[in-house]
N, C-alpha and C positions, 0 to 999 in steps of 0.2 A: 501238583506238576499245573494244576487248573489254575490256582492260586499265583504263579509265577508267570503264565499267559494274560491272565487279569492284569497284574502288574505292568507288563510291556505294554498291552494297548493302553494301558493309562498314559504311561509316559510317552508313549509315539502320539496319543493327540493331543498331549501337553505341549510335545515337542514342534506339532503341525500350526496349535495353534498360536504358540510364538513366533514361528516365521511367518505365518501370516498378519500378525499385529505387526510385525518389524517393516514389510513391505508395504502396510495401507500406513505406517506412521512414513515412510519415506515418502509417498505420494503425496500425503499432508505436508509436509515439510517444503517438497518441492512445489505442489501447488500455490497455495497456501501462504507461507511466510517468505520463500525469496521471487517472489514473481516479479519479472522485471518491468522496467516505468522507461521506456522508449521516452525522447523527447515528444513524439505525436500523441504517445499515451496523455501527455501532461496537459499540451496543447488543447487534444480535444476535451478533456474535461474541461478546463477552464475559460477555453474560448479565446486563448491571447498566444501569441507566435513566440515561443521562449528562445534563445538562444542554447545552443548544444551544451550540456553539460556532464558532469561526471559526477558520481556520490561517493564522497571522498572519506566518508565514518557512516558506520551506521551504529545506533543505541537499541539492541534489541529489547522490546517490552518484556514482562513476565505472559507466561504463557502457562496458564493453568489450564485449559482446554484448548483444543484443536479453534482456531479462529480467533479465540480470547486475547489478543494482543494489541499493543501501538507500540510501532517502529517507529523512531527518529532518526531520518536523514540528514545528513548535512549534504548538500552539492555547492557544486563550484560551477559556474557557468564557463567556456569556454572565451567568450568577452562578456564584457561591463555588457550587461543589460542598457539597452537604448532609452534616452527620454522621450522616442516615439512609443515604447512599449507602456510606461509611465501613463503618459499623456491618455491612450487608448485603455486603460484599466480606470483614468481618471473619467474617462467620459462614459463607460458602460456603471461605473460605481453612481454617475450621475443620473443614469435612468432609473435607480431604485429597482431594480428585476434582476440582482443580481448576487450571487455568494460572494463576490468581493466585497473586502472594506476596506478604509485604507485608517492608518492611525500616525501621523507625523509622516516619516518618509518610510515608513513598514508597510506594505501591502499583503493583505491576509486574504485567501481564497480557503471556504472551508464547505465541504459536501458530506454529505452522510445515506449511503442507498441499502435498500433491505429493508426486512421488517415493515412495510408499509412504506418505507421513503421512495420514490422515483429512482430509478436506475441512470446513470448518467449514459448518453450516447456512445454504444460502440463496448460497454462492459459486459460481464455475463450478470444475467438478470437472477441465476438462482444465487447466486456471491451477494452475500454482506460487505460493506466496504465503507472505510472512512479516509480521505482524504483532506490533507491541509497542508497549505504551502505559505510562507512567507517570503516575500523578495523584500530587498532595503535597497531604496533609490540609491544608487554609486555605488554598490557592492557588490562585487562576484560570488559571494558566497548567498547561498539560503539555505532554508531547513524546511521540512515536510515530515507529517506525520501520515502514518499510514497503514492502515489494515483492510488490505484489500487482495 
């Protein structure tokens, strides 16, 4: 009888640990992986005002451990980004103090934070992140890679 009670207690412990792991996993999934990216957040990080956009495709990166991934998101702006936007980015690039760069008619912004790198204004200090966005002059679609 004593062996049966010990066996039941062990099974109960495994069940409780499994349920706890499930809840922790769901929390990580919601907080880290599917974090929202409203236009205001993109503007705050990049320093430029962008048109409203929708995420039209999401390509999930490999997830080996929590936080170890890089998703690729395809976005489509509601309106064609203006020439004024790209003129503003050109001025920022000319200042030589920016994370923006230009390659032909493609504009790239990249920033990494955490692990000793400064956190962009408004982002969580305790979270590591990567944000890279590519805009192409004359196109409504853009692409970004993110882990934040």
